[in-house]
N, CA, C and O atoms as a printed pandas DataFrame, in Angstrom:
     atom_number atom_name residue_name chain_id  residue_number  x_coord  y_coord  z_coord
0              1         N          UNK        A               1  110.695  170.698   89.621
1              2        CA          UNK        A               1  112.447  169.458   88.766
2              3         C          UNK        A               1  112.904  168.389   89.777
3              4         O          UNK        A               1  113.022  168.418   91.002
4              5         N          UNK        A               2  113.087  167.584   88.996
5              6        CA          UNK        A               2  112.726  165.970   89.824
6              7         C          UNK        A               2  114.695  166.295   89.929
7              8         O          UNK        A               2  115.480  167.084   89.402
8              9         N          UNK        A               3  114.801  164.889   91.160
9             10        CA          UNK        A               3  116.504  164.885   91.404
10            11         C          UNK        A               3  116.712  164.531   90.149
11            12         O          UNK        A               3  115.936  164.141   89.276
12            13         N          UNK        A               4  118.312  164.787   90.169
13            14        CA          UNK        A               4  119.322  164.231   88.626
14            15         C          UNK        A               4  119.387  162.527   89.470
15            16         O          UNK        A               4  119.336  162.472   90.699
16            17         N          UNK        A               5  119.494  161.331   88.668
17            18        CA          UNK        A               5  119.845  160.536   88.765
18            19         C          UNK        A               5  121.494  160.296   88.091
19            20         O          UNK        A               5  121.938  160.478   86.958
20            21         N          UNK        A               6  122.220  159.733   89.559
21            22        CA          UNK        A               6  123.519  159.659   89.413
22            23         C          UNK        A               6  123.357  158.562   88.429
23            24         O          UNK        A               6  122.244  158.055   88.288
24            25         N          UNK        A               7  125.038  157.888   87.286
25            26        CA          UNK        A               7  124.970  157.051   86.250
26            27         C          UNK        A               7  125.211  155.752   87.032
27            28         O          UNK        A               7  124.996  154.729   86.382
28            29         N          UNK        A               8  125.707  155.559   88.588
29            30        CA          UNK        A               8  125.467  154.550   89.440
30            31         C          UNK        A               8  124.404  153.876   89.231
31            32         O          UNK        A               8  124.382  152.686   88.918
32            33         N          UNK        A               9  123.269  154.731   89.421
33            34        CA          UNK        A               9  121.707  154.370   89.964
34            35         C          UNK        A               9  120.978  153.745   88.123
35            36         O          UNK        A               9  120.234  152.798   87.864
36            37         N          UNK        A              10  121.415  154.448   87.503
37            38        CA          UNK        A              10  121.073  154.148   86.629
38            39         C          UNK        A              10  121.997  152.517   85.956
39            40         O          UNK        A              10  121.643  151.852   84.982
40            41         N          UNK        A              11  122.886  152.326   86.624
41            42        CA          UNK        A              11  123.352  150.861   86.287
42            43         C          UNK        A              11  122.917  150.014   86.778
43            44         O          UNK        A              11  122.618  148.901   86.344
44            45         N          UNK        A              12  122.825  150.489   87.827
45            46        CA          UNK        A              12  122.285  149.579   88.771
46            47         C          UNK        A              12  120.778  149.386   88.914
47            48         O          UNK        A              12  120.369  148.562   89.732
48            49         N          UNK        A              13  119.823  150.180   88.082
49            50        CA          UNK        A              13  118.334  149.704   87.958
50            51         C          UNK        A              13  118.472  148.997   86.881
51            52         O          UNK        A              13  117.551  148.182   86.834
52            53         N          UNK        A              14  119.715  148.836   85.298
53            54        CA          UNK        A              14  119.569  148.324   84.525
54            55         C          UNK        A              14  119.998  146.976   85.063
55            56         O          UNK        A              14  119.126  146.109   85.133
56            57         N          UNK        A              15  121.320  146.665   85.482
57            58        CA          UNK        A              15  121.480  145.334   85.981
58            59         C          UNK        A              15  120.085  144.742   86.987
59            60         O          UNK        A              15  119.822  143.566   87.239
60            61         N          UNK        A              16  119.560  145.614   87.304
61            62        CA          UNK        A              16  118.357  144.773   88.310
62            63         C          UNK        A              16  117.217  144.213   87.556
63            64         O          UNK        A              16  116.467  143.311   87.930
64            65         N          UNK        A              17  117.177  145.113   86.032
65            66        CA          UNK        A              17  116.422  144.802   84.952
66            67         C          UNK        A              17  117.291  143.449   84.489
67            68         O          UNK        A              17  117.137  142.356   85.035
68            69         N          UNK        A              18  117.875  143.603   83.807
69            70        CA          UNK        A              18  118.986  142.033   83.541
70            71         C          UNK        A              18  118.642  140.964   84.328
71            72         O          UNK        A              18  117.908  140.074   83.897
72            73         N          UNK        A              19  119.070  140.961   85.376
73            74        CA          UNK        A              19  119.062  140.235   86.313
74            75         C          UNK        A              19  117.335  139.427   86.122
75            76         O          UNK        A              19  116.996  138.414   85.511
76            77         N          UNK        A              20  116.723  140.193   86.760
77            78        CA          UNK        A              20  114.809  139.950   86.307
78            79         C          UNK        A              20  115.019  139.289   85.317
79            80         O          UNK        A              20  115.007  138.073   85.509
80            81         N          UNK        A              21  115.226  139.654   84.233
81            82        CA          UNK        A              21  115.157  138.950   82.974
82            83         C          UNK        A              21  115.848  137.745   82.365
83            84         O          UNK        A              21  115.436  137.272   81.306
84            85         N          UNK        A              22  117.000  137.185   83.078
85            86        CA          UNK        A              22  117.425  136.136   83.189
86            87         C          UNK        A              22  116.850  135.193   84.321
87            88         O          UNK        A              22  116.868  133.964   84.259
88            89         N          UNK        A              23  116.189  136.156   85.665
89            90        CA          UNK        A              23  115.365  134.808   86.139
90            91         C          UNK        A              23  114.282  134.514   85.391
91            92         O          UNK        A              23  113.659  133.456   85.485
92            93         N          UNK        A              24  114.110  135.107   84.895
93            94        CA          UNK        A              24  112.126  134.495   84.134
94            95         C          UNK        A              24  112.734  133.805   82.927
95            96         O          UNK        A              24  112.007  133.054   82.277
96            97         N          UNK        A              25  113.867  133.967   82.599
97            98        CA          UNK        A              25  114.931  132.968   81.020
98            99         C          UNK        A              25  115.168  131.557   82.212
99           100         O          UNK        A              25  114.585  130.479   82.099
100          101         N          UNK        A              26  115.985  131.846   83.126
101          102        CA          UNK        A              26  116.334  130.538   83.786
102          103         C          UNK        A              26  114.767  129.548   84.311
103          104         O          UNK        A              26  114.424  128.402   84.021
104          105         N          UNK        A              27  114.116  130.594   85.163
105          106        CA          UNK        A              27  113.002  129.677   85.227
106          107         C          UNK        A              27  111.840  129.477   84.302
107          108         O          UNK        A              27  110.941  128.686   84.587
108          109         N          UNK        A              28  111.844  130.057   83.392
109          110        CA          UNK        A              28  111.165  129.537   82.339
110          111         C          UNK        A              28  109.788  130.053   82.441
111          112         O          UNK        A              28  109.358  130.759   83.354
112          113         N          UNK        A              29  109.058  129.576   81.281
113          114        CA          UNK        A              29  107.399  130.453   81.482
114          115         C          UNK        A              29  106.528  129.701   82.436
115          116         O          UNK        A              29  105.562  130.236   82.980
116          117         N          UNK        A              30  106.880  128.434   82.639
117          118        CA          UNK        A              30  106.077  128.068   83.584
118          119         C          UNK        A              30  105.993  127.458   84.705
119          120         O          UNK        A              30  105.123  126.680   85.096
120          121         N          UNK        A              31  107.252  127.964   85.399
121          122        CA          UNK        A              31  108.045  128.005   86.416
122          123         C          UNK        A              31  107.301  129.433   87.098
123          124         O          UNK        A              31  106.757  129.484   88.201
124          125         N          UNK        A              32  107.435  130.470   86.189
125          126        CA          UNK        A              32  106.921  131.607   86.575
126          127         C          UNK        A              32  105.097  131.350   86.751
127          128         O          UNK        A              32  104.438  131.865   87.654
128          129         N          UNK        A              33  104.735  130.775   86.062
129          130        CA          UNK        A              33  103.150  130.505   85.850
130          131         C          UNK        A              33  102.851  129.678   87.760
131          132         O          UNK        A              33  101.914  129.892   88.530
132          133         N          UNK        A              34  104.111  128.731   87.950
133          134        CA          UNK        A              34  103.812  128.028   88.992
134          135         C          UNK        A              34  104.023  128.911   89.870
135          136         O          UNK        A              34  103.647  128.412   90.930
136          137         N          UNK        A              35  104.433  130.006   90.063
137          138        CA          UNK        A              35  105.007  130.582   91.493
138          139         C          UNK        A              35  103.802  131.330   91.350
139          140         O          UNK        A              35  102.959  131.239   92.243
140          141         N          UNK        A              36  103.493  132.416   89.869
141          142        CA          UNK        A              36  102.063  132.608   90.049
142          143         C          UNK        A              36  100.533  132.217   90.484
143          144         O          UNK        A              36   99.519  132.897   90.642
144          145         N          UNK        A              37  100.746  131.158   90.578
145          146        CA          UNK        A              37   99.270  129.696   91.195
146          147         C          UNK        A              37   99.795  129.637   92.624
147          148         O          UNK        A              37   98.889  129.219   93.344
148          149         N          UNK        A              38  101.150  129.949   93.471
149          150        CA          UNK        A              38  101.044  129.473   94.632
150          151         C          UNK        A              38  101.722  128.356   95.008
151          152         O          UNK        A              38  101.922  128.035   96.179
152          153         N          UNK        A              39  102.202  127.551   93.723
153          154        CA          UNK        A              39  102.951  126.287   93.710
154          155         C          UNK        A              39  104.752  126.460   93.612
155          156         O          UNK        A              39  105.353  126.811   92.597
156          157         N          UNK        A              40  105.209  126.208   94.577
157          158        CA          UNK        A              40  106.495  126.380   94.786
158          159         C          UNK        A              40  107.625  124.955   94.337
159          160         O          UNK        A              40  107.762  123.746   94.527
160          161         N          UNK        A              41  108.233  126.094   93.643
161          162        CA          UNK        A              41  109.028  125.331   92.690
162          163         C          UNK        A              41  110.702  124.993   93.159
163          164         O          UNK        A              41  111.280  126.053   93.403
164          165         N          UNK        A              42  111.207  124.302   93.259
165          166        CA          UNK        A              42  112.547  123.755   93.977
166          167         C          UNK        A              42  113.433  125.564   94.103
167          168         O          UNK        A              42  113.553  126.187   95.158
168          169         N          UNK        A              43  113.885  125.999   92.837
169          170        CA          UNK        A              43  114.370  128.200   93.339
170          171         C          UNK        A              43  113.887  128.378   94.398
171          172         O          UNK        A              43  114.675  128.699   95.288
172          173         N          UNK        A              44  112.138  128.226   94.820
173          174        CA          UNK        A              44  111.537  129.554   95.832
174          175         C          UNK        A              44  111.656  128.704   97.168
175          176         O          UNK        A              44  111.830  129.240   98.263
176          177         N          UNK        A              45  111.540  127.233   96.969
177          178        CA          UNK        A              45  112.273  126.092   98.241
178          179         C          UNK        A              45  113.328  127.128   98.965
179          180         O          UNK        A              45  113.147  127.733  100.022
180          181         N          UNK        A              46  114.769  127.175   97.885
181          182        CA          UNK        A              46  115.702  126.621   98.381
182          183         C          UNK        A              46  116.311  128.486   98.803
183          184         O          UNK        A              46  117.290  128.803   99.479
184          185         N          UNK        A              47  115.341  129.360   98.136
185          186        CA          UNK        A              47  115.335  130.865   98.344
186          187         C          UNK        A              47  115.085  130.661  100.071
187          188         O          UNK        A              47  115.897  130.835  100.979
188          189         N          UNK        A              48  113.644  130.228  100.137
189          190        CA          UNK        A              48  113.220  129.795  101.934
190          191         C          UNK        A              48  113.961  129.669  102.340
191          192         O          UNK        A              48  114.053  130.520  103.225
192          193         N          UNK        A              49  115.075  128.824  102.317
193          194        CA          UNK        A              49  115.642  128.535  103.497
194          195         C          UNK        A              49  117.391  129.195  103.887
195          196         O          UNK        A              49  118.265  128.918  104.708
196          197         N          UNK        A              50  117.178  130.427  102.485
197          198        CA          UNK        A              50  118.096  131.821  102.620
198          199         C          UNK        A              50  117.472  132.777  103.355
199          200         O          UNK        A              50  118.082  133.425  104.207
200          201         N          UNK        A              51  116.402  132.922  103.133
201          202        CA          UNK        A              51  116.243  134.378  103.318
202          203         C          UNK        A              51  114.518  133.584  104.014
203          204         O          UNK        A              51  113.678  133.122  103.241
204          205         N          UNK        A              52  114.391  133.594  105.080
205          206        CA          UNK        A              52  113.101  132.847  105.926
206          207         C          UNK        A              52  111.899  133.769  105.024
207          208         O          UNK        A              52  111.113  133.346  104.177
208          209         N          UNK        A              53  112.132  135.597  105.698
209          210        CA          UNK        A              53  111.362  136.325  104.932
210          211         C          UNK        A              53  110.230  136.269  103.807
211          212         O          UNK        A              53  109.114  136.729  103.567
212          213         N          UNK        A              54  110.947  135.643  103.406
213          214        CA          UNK        A              54  110.893  135.233  101.402
214          215         C          UNK        A              54  109.117  134.945  101.972
215          216         O          UNK        A              54  108.154  135.654  101.682
216          217         N          UNK        A              55  109.111  133.661  102.862
217          218        CA          UNK        A              55  107.629  133.240  103.687
218          219         C          UNK        A              55  106.550  133.857  103.571
219          220         O          UNK        A              55  105.471  133.587  103.044
220          221         N          UNK        A              56  107.088  135.007  104.303
221          222        CA          UNK        A              56  105.850  136.223  104.541
222          223         C          UNK        A              56  104.752  136.586  103.491
223          224         O          UNK        A              56  103.525  136.661  103.558
224          225         N          UNK        A              57  105.901  136.834  102.240
225          226        CA          UNK        A              57  105.459  137.045  100.890
226          227         C          UNK        A              57  104.863  135.838   99.998
227          228         O          UNK        A              57  103.911  136.008   99.236
228          229         N          UNK        A              58  105.581  134.485  100.188
229          230        CA          UNK        A              58  104.306  133.500   99.966
230          231         C          UNK        A              58  102.920  133.427  100.639
231          232         O          UNK        A              58  101.822  133.291  100.099
232          233         N          UNK        A              59  103.206  133.541  101.851
233          234        CA          UNK        A              59  102.060  133.457  102.371
234          235         C          UNK        A              59  100.941  134.384  101.996
235          236         O          UNK        A              59   99.830  133.861  101.911
236          237         N          UNK        A              60  101.041  135.676  101.755
237          238        CA          UNK        A              60  100.510  136.745  101.512
238          239         C          UNK        A              60   99.896  136.915   99.618
239          240         O          UNK        A              60   99.139  137.693   99.036
240          241         N          UNK        A              61  100.508  136.034   99.316
241          242        CA          UNK        A              61  100.039  135.191   98.007
242          243         C          UNK        A              61  100.736  136.102   96.952
243          244         O          UNK        A              61  100.872  137.319   96.828
244          245         N          UNK        A              62  101.045  135.221   96.386
245          246        CA          UNK        A              62  102.204  135.763   95.174
246          247         C          UNK        A              62  101.519  135.998   93.671
247          248         O          UNK        A              62  102.289  136.080   92.714
248          249         N          UNK        A              63  100.082  136.108   93.453
249          250        CA          UNK        A              63   99.866  136.444   92.569
250          251         C          UNK        A              63   99.509  137.569   92.358
251          252         O          UNK        A              63   98.802  137.875   91.397
252          253         N          UNK        A              64  100.042  138.570   93.430
253          254        CA          UNK        A              64   99.769  140.077   93.615
254          255         C          UNK        A              64  101.272  140.390   92.598
255          256         O          UNK        A              64  102.275  139.733   92.879
256          257         N          UNK        A              65  101.323  141.180   91.699
257          258        CA          UNK        A              65  102.546  141.168   90.985
258          259         C          UNK        A              65  103.498  141.917   92.023
259          260         O          UNK        A              65  104.710  141.717   92.115
260          261         N          UNK        A              66  102.857  142.685   92.681
261          262        CA          UNK        A              66  104.121  143.745   93.605
262          263         C          UNK        A              66  104.782  142.278   94.454
263          264         O          UNK        A              66  106.013  142.278   94.468
264          265         N          UNK        A              67  104.139  141.100   95.124
265          266        CA          UNK        A              67  104.596  140.254   95.560
266          267         C          UNK        A              67  105.390  139.428   95.100
267          268         O          UNK        A              67  106.155  138.877   95.892
268          269         N          UNK        A              68  105.458  139.022   93.378
269          270        CA          UNK        A              68  105.989  138.054   92.478
270          271         C          UNK        A              68  107.425  138.888   92.345
271          272         O          UNK        A              68  108.528  138.344   92.404
272          273         N          UNK        A              69  107.230  140.113   92.180
273          274        CA          UNK        A              69  108.743  141.420   92.205
274          275         C          UNK        A              69  109.293  140.635   92.957
275          276         O          UNK        A              69  110.100  139.771   92.614
276          277         N          UNK        A              70  108.657  141.007   94.777
277          278        CA          UNK        A              70  109.951  140.525   95.805
278          279         C          UNK        A              70  110.036  139.365   95.806
279          280         O          UNK        A              70  111.162  139.110   96.232
280          281         N          UNK        A              71  109.471  138.392   95.562
281          282        CA          UNK        A              71  110.116  137.135   95.700
282          283         C          UNK        A              71  110.832  136.739   94.475
283          284         O          UNK        A              71  111.567  135.791   94.749
284          285         N          UNK        A              72  110.932  137.134   93.029
285          286        CA          UNK        A              72  111.794  137.565   92.330
286          287         C          UNK        A              72  112.874  137.979   92.395
287          288         O          UNK        A              72  113.820  137.684   91.664
288          289         N          UNK        A              73  112.847  138.966   93.589
289          290        CA          UNK        A              73  114.374  139.834   94.061
290          291         C          UNK        A              73  114.801  138.742   95.200
291          292         O          UNK        A              73  116.006  138.491   95.205
292          293         N          UNK        A              74  114.006  138.052   96.168
293          294        CA          UNK        A              74  114.867  136.923   97.230
294          295         C          UNK        A              74  115.372  135.773   96.155
295          296         O          UNK        A              74  116.435  135.193   96.375
296          297         N          UNK        A              75  114.703  135.506   95.167
297          298        CA          UNK        A              75  115.232  134.623   94.114
298          299         C          UNK        A              75  117.120  135.320   93.869
299          300         O          UNK        A              75  118.102  134.873   94.461
300          301         N          UNK        A              76  117.121  135.981   93.283
301          302        CA          UNK        A              76  117.719  137.072   92.431
302          303         C          UNK        A              76  119.465  136.731   93.755
303          304         O          UNK        A              76  120.613  136.288   93.729
304          305         N          UNK        A              77  118.657  137.218   94.491
305          306        CA          UNK        A              77  119.781  137.544   96.257
306          307         C          UNK        A              77  120.656  135.789   96.316
307          308         O          UNK        A              77  121.858  135.547   96.425
308          309         N          UNK        A              78  119.415  134.778   96.186
309          310        CA          UNK        A              78  119.662  134.006   96.623
310          311         C          UNK        A              78  120.707  132.473   96.031
311          312         O          UNK        A              78  121.087  132.944   94.959
312          313         N          UNK        A              79  121.130  131.520   96.068
313          314        CA          UNK        A              79  121.077  130.307   95.721
314          315         C          UNK        A              79  120.688  129.299   94.892
315          316         O          UNK        A              79  121.349  128.421   94.337
316          317         N          UNK        A              80  119.137  129.626   94.883
317          318        CA          UNK        A              80  118.007  129.040   94.742
318          319         C          UNK        A              80  117.850  128.252   93.044
319          320         O          UNK        A              80  117.656  127.042   92.936
320          321         N          UNK        A              81  117.904  128.660   92.513
321          322        CA          UNK        A              81  118.692  128.414   90.917
322          323         C          UNK        A              81  119.873  127.622   90.905
323          324         O          UNK        A              81  119.776  126.510   91.424
324          325         N          UNK        A              82  120.834  127.918   90.482
325          326        CA          UNK        A              82  121.973  127.330   91.198
326          327         C          UNK        A              82  121.843  125.931   92.060
327          328         O          UNK        A              82  122.237  124.847   91.632
328          329         N          UNK        A              83  121.258  126.123   93.276
329          330        CA          UNK        A              83  120.860  124.790   93.548
330          331         C          UNK        A              83  119.936  123.574   93.171
331          332         O          UNK        A              83  119.958  122.361   93.382
332          333         N          UNK        A              84  119.140  124.428   92.536
333          334        CA          UNK        A              84  117.774  123.300   91.457
334          335         C          UNK        A              84  119.127  122.865   90.839
335          336         O          UNK        A              84  119.687  121.784   91.019
336          337         N          UNK        A              85  119.584  123.981   90.019
337          338        CA          UNK        A              85  120.448  122.813   88.865
338          339         C          UNK        A              85  121.365  122.192   89.244
339          340         O          UNK        A              85  121.604  121.265   88.471
340          341         N          UNK        A              86  122.347  122.263   90.487
341          342        CA          UNK        A              86  122.928  121.305   90.752
342          343         C          UNK        A              86  121.962  120.093   91.301
343          344         O          UNK        A              86  122.583  119.032   91.373
344          345         N          UNK        A              87  120.708  120.013   91.669
345          346        CA          UNK        A              87  120.094  119.294   92.464
346          347         C          UNK        A              87  119.837  117.934   90.847
347          348         O          UNK        A              87  120.063  116.724   90.832
348          349         N          UNK        A              88  119.335  118.798   89.792
349          350        CA          UNK        A              88  119.132  118.350   88.451
350          351         C          UNK        A              88  120.029  117.414   87.779
351          352         O          UNK        A              88  119.913  116.520   86.940
352          353         N          UNK        A              89  121.088  118.019   88.546
353          354        CA          UNK        A              89  122.706  117.611   88.211
354          355         C          UNK        A              89  122.859  116.254   88.323
355          356         O          UNK        A              89  123.059  115.300   87.570
356          357         N          UNK        A              90  122.672  116.505   89.753
357          358        CA          UNK        A              90  123.152  114.962   90.404
358          359         C          UNK        A              90  122.160  114.144   90.251
359          360         O          UNK        A              90  122.434  112.974   90.516
360          361         N          UNK        A              91  120.449  114.491   89.709
361          362        CA          UNK        A              91  119.551  113.176   89.849
362          363         C          UNK        A              91  120.206  112.628   88.547
363          364         O          UNK        A              91  120.778  111.542   88.459
364          365         N          UNK        A              92  120.040  113.530   87.555
365          366        CA          UNK        A              92  120.635  112.831   86.223
366          367         C          UNK        A              92  121.789  112.180   85.667
367          368         O          UNK        A              92  122.065  111.737   84.551
368          369         N          UNK        A              93  122.397  112.254   86.800
369          370        CA          UNK        A              93  124.029  111.314   87.125
370          371         C          UNK        A              93  123.859  110.288   87.297
371          372         O          UNK        A              93  124.463  109.314   86.847
372          373         N          UNK        A              94  122.484  110.383   88.398
373          374        CA          UNK        A              94  122.076  108.689   89.103
374          375         C          UNK        A              94  121.620  108.286   88.038
375          376         O          UNK        A              94  122.328  107.527   87.377
376          377         N          UNK        A              95  120.330  108.657   87.552
377          378        CA          UNK        A              95  119.976  107.907   86.550
378          379         C          UNK        A              95  120.514  107.332   85.307
379          380         O          UNK        A              95  120.158  106.336   84.678
380          381         N          UNK        A              96  121.812  108.511   85.016
381          382        CA          UNK        A              96  122.747  107.679   83.853
382          383         C          UNK        A              96  123.265  106.596   83.949
383          384         O          UNK        A              96  123.445  105.735   83.087
384          385         N          UNK        A              97  123.614  106.621   85.400
385          386        CA          UNK        A              97  124.619  105.536   86.308
386          387         C          UNK        A              97  123.910  103.663   86.238
387          388         O          UNK        A              97  124.248  102.497   86.035
388          389         N          UNK        A              98  122.825  104.476   86.555
389          390        CA          UNK        A              98  121.735  103.506   86.539
390          391         C          UNK        A              98  121.061  102.395   85.501
391          392         O          UNK        A              98  120.736  101.207   85.490
392          393         N          UNK        A              99  121.069  104.024   84.298
393          394        CA          UNK        A              99  120.954  103.287   83.130
394          395         C          UNK        A              99  121.686  102.168   82.284
395          396         O          UNK        A              99  121.273  101.291   81.525
396          397         N          UNK        A             100  123.455  102.709   82.900
397          398        CA          UNK        A             100  124.614  102.110   81.862
398          399         C          UNK        A             100  124.665  100.894   82.957
399          400         O          UNK        A             100  125.449   99.997   82.647
400          401         N          UNK        A             101  123.714  100.658   84.605
401          402        CA          UNK        A             101  124.404   99.577   84.733
402          403         C          UNK        A             101  123.197   98.406   84.569
403          404         O          UNK        A             101  123.035   97.428   85.299
404          405         N          UNK        A             102  122.529   98.736   83.583
405          406        CA          UNK        A             102  121.920   97.721   82.866
406          407         C          UNK        A             102  122.992   96.897   82.328
407          408         O          UNK        A             102  124.086   97.277   81.912
408          409         N          UNK        A             103  122.391   95.374   82.411
409          410        CA          UNK        A             103  122.957   94.483   81.402
410          411         C          UNK        A             103  122.814   94.701   79.976
411          412         O          UNK        A             103  121.859   95.131   79.329
412          413         N          UNK        A             104  124.211   94.232   79.551
413          414        CA          UNK        A             104  124.321   94.750   78.009
414          415         C          UNK        A             104  123.166   94.007   76.884
415          416         O          UNK        A             104  122.519   93.250   77.608
416          417         N          UNK        A             105  122.845   93.934   76.041
417          418        CA          UNK        A             105  121.997   93.260   74.994
418          419         C          UNK        A             105  122.155   93.591   73.537
419          420         O          UNK        A             105  121.977   94.730   73.105
420          421         N          UNK        A             106  122.342   93.024   73.125
421          422        CA          UNK        A             106  122.449   93.242   71.462
422          423         C          UNK        A             106  121.177   93.447   70.156
423          424         O          UNK        A             106  121.235   93.421   68.927
424          425         N          UNK        A             107  120.192   93.632   71.033
425          426        CA          UNK        A             107  119.191   93.642   70.904
426          427         C          UNK        A             107  118.776   94.941   69.948
427          428         O          UNK        A             107  118.106   95.776   70.555
428          429         N          UNK        A             108  119.040   95.227   68.662
429          430        CA          UNK        A             108  119.211   96.745   68.235
430          431         C          UNK        A             108  117.682   98.066   69.022
431          432         O          UNK        A             108  117.712   99.293   69.120
432          433         N          UNK        A             109  116.692   97.173   69.373
433          434        CA          UNK        A             109  115.551   98.089   69.672
434          435         C          UNK        A             109  116.212   98.443   71.496
435          436         O          UNK        A             109  116.241   99.534   72.067
436          437         N          UNK        A             110  116.742   96.860   72.108
437          438        CA          UNK        A             110  117.224   97.704   73.284
438          439         C          UNK        A             110  118.768   98.912   73.409
439          440         O          UNK        A             110  119.280   99.740   74.163
440          441         N          UNK        A             111  118.910   98.391   72.365
441          442        CA          UNK        A             111  120.453   99.506   72.796
442          443         C          UNK        A             111  119.690  101.175   72.597
443          444         O          UNK        A             111  119.963  102.012   73.457
444          445         N          UNK        A             112  118.995  101.462   71.738
445          446        CA          UNK        A             112  118.142  102.589   70.868
446          447         C          UNK        A             112  117.558  103.109   71.927
447          448         O          UNK        A             112  117.572  104.322   72.134
448          449         N          UNK        A             113  116.900  102.131   72.825
449          450        CA          UNK        A             113  115.960  102.520   73.575
450          451         C          UNK        A             113  116.779  102.856   75.368
451          452         O          UNK        A             113  116.290  103.555   76.256
452          453         N          UNK        A             114  118.028  102.132   75.411
453          454        CA          UNK        A             114  118.971  102.647   76.241
454          455         C          UNK        A             114  119.964  103.903   75.555
455          456         O          UNK        A             114  120.750  104.284   76.422
456          457         N          UNK        A             115  120.119  104.518   74.481
457          458        CA          UNK        A             115  120.533  105.643   73.944
458          459         C          UNK        A             115  119.927  106.286   74.220
459          460         O          UNK        A             115  120.449  107.230   74.814
460          461         N          UNK        A             116  118.453  106.339   74.053
461          462        CA          UNK        A             116  117.650  107.243   74.303
462          463         C          UNK        A             116  117.429  107.676   76.101
463          464         O          UNK        A             116  117.450  108.781   76.642
464          465         N          UNK        A             117  117.311  106.884   76.433
465          466        CA          UNK        A             117  117.740  107.174   78.061
466          467         C          UNK        A             117  118.305  107.926   78.640
467          468         O          UNK        A             117  117.969  108.724   79.515
468          469         N          UNK        A             118  119.898  107.538   77.816
469          470        CA          UNK        A             118  120.640  108.762   78.782
470          471         C          UNK        A             118  120.559  109.577   77.780
471          472         O          UNK        A             118  120.346  110.631   78.380
472          473         N          UNK        A             119  120.584  109.922   76.334
473          474        CA          UNK        A             119  120.487  111.609   75.941
474          475         C          UNK        A             119  119.034  112.482   76.522
475          476         O          UNK        A             119  118.856  113.696   76.622
476          477         N          UNK        A             120  118.061  111.266   76.865
477          478        CA          UNK        A             120  116.718  112.094   77.913
478          479         C          UNK        A             120  117.569  112.723   79.507
479          480         O          UNK        A             120  117.216  113.794   80.001
480          481         N          UNK        A             121  118.239  112.206   79.886
481          482        CA          UNK        A             121  118.937  112.690   81.446
482          483         C          UNK        A             121  120.164  113.658   80.831
483          484         O          UNK        A             121  120.766  114.183   81.768
484          485         N          UNK        A             122  120.608  113.974   79.755
485          486        CA          UNK        A             122  121.143  115.101   79.093
486          487         C          UNK        A             122  120.672  116.298   78.773
487          488         O          UNK        A             122  121.085  117.340   79.283
488          489         N          UNK        A             123  119.517  116.208   77.660
489          490        CA          UNK        A             123  118.071  116.916   77.236
490          491         C          UNK        A             123  117.688  117.433   78.490
491          492         O          UNK        A             123  117.821  118.657   78.495
492          493         N          UNK        A             124  117.110  116.814   79.946
493          494        CA          UNK        A             124  116.861  117.765   80.982
494          495         C          UNK        A             124  117.426  118.261   81.824
495          496         O          UNK        A             124  117.056  118.465   82.980
496          497         N          UNK        A             125  118.864  118.628   81.073
497          498        CA          UNK        A             125  119.903  119.089   81.878
498          499         C          UNK        A             125  120.237  120.687   81.161
499          500         O          UNK        A             125  120.556  121.799   81.582
500          501         N          UNK        A             126  119.937  120.017   79.767
501          502        CA          UNK        A             126  120.128  121.408   79.139
502          503         C          UNK        A             126  118.970  122.145   78.571
503          504         O          UNK        A             126  119.186  123.350   78.444
504          505         N          UNK        A             127  118.214  121.879   78.330
505          506        CA          UNK        A             127  116.884  122.827   77.749
506          507         C          UNK        A             127  116.603  123.454   78.732
507          508         O          UNK        A             127  116.713  123.496   79.957
508          509         N          UNK        A             128  116.032  124.152   77.496
509          510        CA          UNK        A             128  115.903  125.913   77.781
510          511         C          UNK        A             128  114.460  126.130   78.052
511          512         O          UNK        A             128  114.196  127.236   78.523
512          513         N          UNK        A             129  113.398  125.259   77.844
513          514        CA          UNK        A             129  112.269  125.635   78.182
514          515         C          UNK        A             129  111.288  124.457   79.085
515          516         O          UNK        A             129  110.153  124.755   79.458
């Protein structure tokens, strides 16, 4: 007979699964693919700053599912995703500021283009994939 699990252990496991699901959703399919192919994305680079031991996992190769799990665990403990969002927000704001600093123009096409560029700075921050 196996050892009986406590409710706390079950809740911890559910929390871990929810967190991994959140990370996969937050990173998006292409970012997870990048990680699997050894392409270091900003969240992983930020996580490396907080957890240098993640470097050993990265060096072994993240194409191994066990190493992907370890990398996701470190990423979950880090501020990598939030720091990446903050960095994206900072650059989107800088881009919007630069667009707004362009001289005003009455040409309809120029105004539409300018609006499209401003909209793009918002879309980059709010997209889910």
